C-alpha positions in Angstrom: -32.0 29.9 8.2 -30.0 29.7 5.0 -29.9 33.5 4.6 -28.3 34.1 7.9 -25.9 31.1 7.5 -24.7 32.4 4.1 -24.3 35.9 5.4 -22.3 34.6 8.4 -20.1 32.6 6.0 -19.4 35.6 3.9 -18.5 37.7 7.0 -16.3 35.0 8.5 -14.5 34.5 5.2 -13.7 38.2 4.9 -12.4 38.2 8.5 -10.4 35.0 7.6 -9.0 36.8 4.5 -7.9 39.8 6.6 -6.3 37.6 9.2 -4.5 35.6 6.6 -3.2 38.7 4.8 -2.0 40.1 8.2 -0.3 36.9 9.0 1.6 36.6 5.7 2.4 40.4 5.4 6.1 40.8 5.0 6.9 37.1 4.9 9.2 35.8 2.3 7.9 33.3 -0.3 11.1 31.2 0.2 10.1 30.6 3.8 6.6 29.4 2.8 6.4 25.8 3.9 3.0 24.7 2.8 1.9 22.9 -0.4 -0.6 25.6 -1.5 0.8 29.0 -2.3 -0.5 32.1 -0.6 -2.2 33.1 -3.9 -4.1 29.7 -3.9 -5.3 30.2 -0.3 -6.5 33.8 -1.1 -8.2 32.5 -4.2 -10.0 29.7 -2.3 -11.2 32.2 0.4 -12.4 34.7 -2.1 -14.3 32.0 -4.1 -16.2 30.9 -1.0 -16.9 34.6 -0.1 -18.3 35.3 -3.5 -20.5 32.3 -3.8 -22.0 32.5 -0.3 -24.5 35.3 -1.2 -25.7 33.4 -4.3 -27.9 31.1 -2.3 -30.1 33.8 -0.8 -30.1 35.8 -4.0 -31.3 32.8 -6.0 -34.0 32.0 -3.3 -35.2 35.6 -3.4 -35.5 35.7 -7.2 -37.4 32.4 -7.2 -39.8 33.7 -4.6 -40.3 36.9 -6.5 -41.1 35.0 -9.7 -43.7 32.9 -7.8 -45.3 36.0 -6.3 -45.5 37.6 -9.8 -46.9 34.4 -11.2 -49.7 34.3 -8.6 -50.7 37.9 -9.4 -50.6 37.2 -13.2 -48.0 39.8 -13.9 -46.9 40.5 -17.4 -44.5 38.3 -19.2 -41.9 41.0 -19.5 -41.4 41.1 -15.7 -41.1 37.4 -15.5 -38.6 37.4 -18.3 -36.6 40.2 -16.7 -36.4 38.3 -13.4 -35.4 35.1 -15.3 -32.6 37.0 -17.0 -31.4 38.5 -13.7 -30.7 35.1 -12.4 -28.3 34.4 -15.2 -25.7 37.1 -14.7 -24.7 40.7 -14.2 -26.1 41.8 -17.5 -29.5 40.4 -16.7 -29.3 42.2 -13.3 -28.7 45.5 -15.0 -31.6 44.8 -17.4 -34.0 44.2 -14.6 -33.1 47.6 -13.1 -33.7 49.2 -16.5 -37.1 47.4 -17.1 -38.5 47.9 -13.6 -37.5 51.6 -13.2 
């Protein structure tokens, strides 16, 4: 359930961003009547869009670690998966170690 919900949130946020950008296209900043600036609104939408896929990615990495633990895989694979959950450098390292 959480996978499809997070995917739906990401798609809806991208559509919301496109709709917002179309709405403000060509508008003058002096005519903007809201408290939050357009840059703030775009930043909020993009932050939600970027964080939505993190839930399923974290769940998948956790499940992969448990599957490897049950099959008594080597420690280097467990460490590679653990590092992949900590950032983009770890993600690149898991590709290097597995391939």
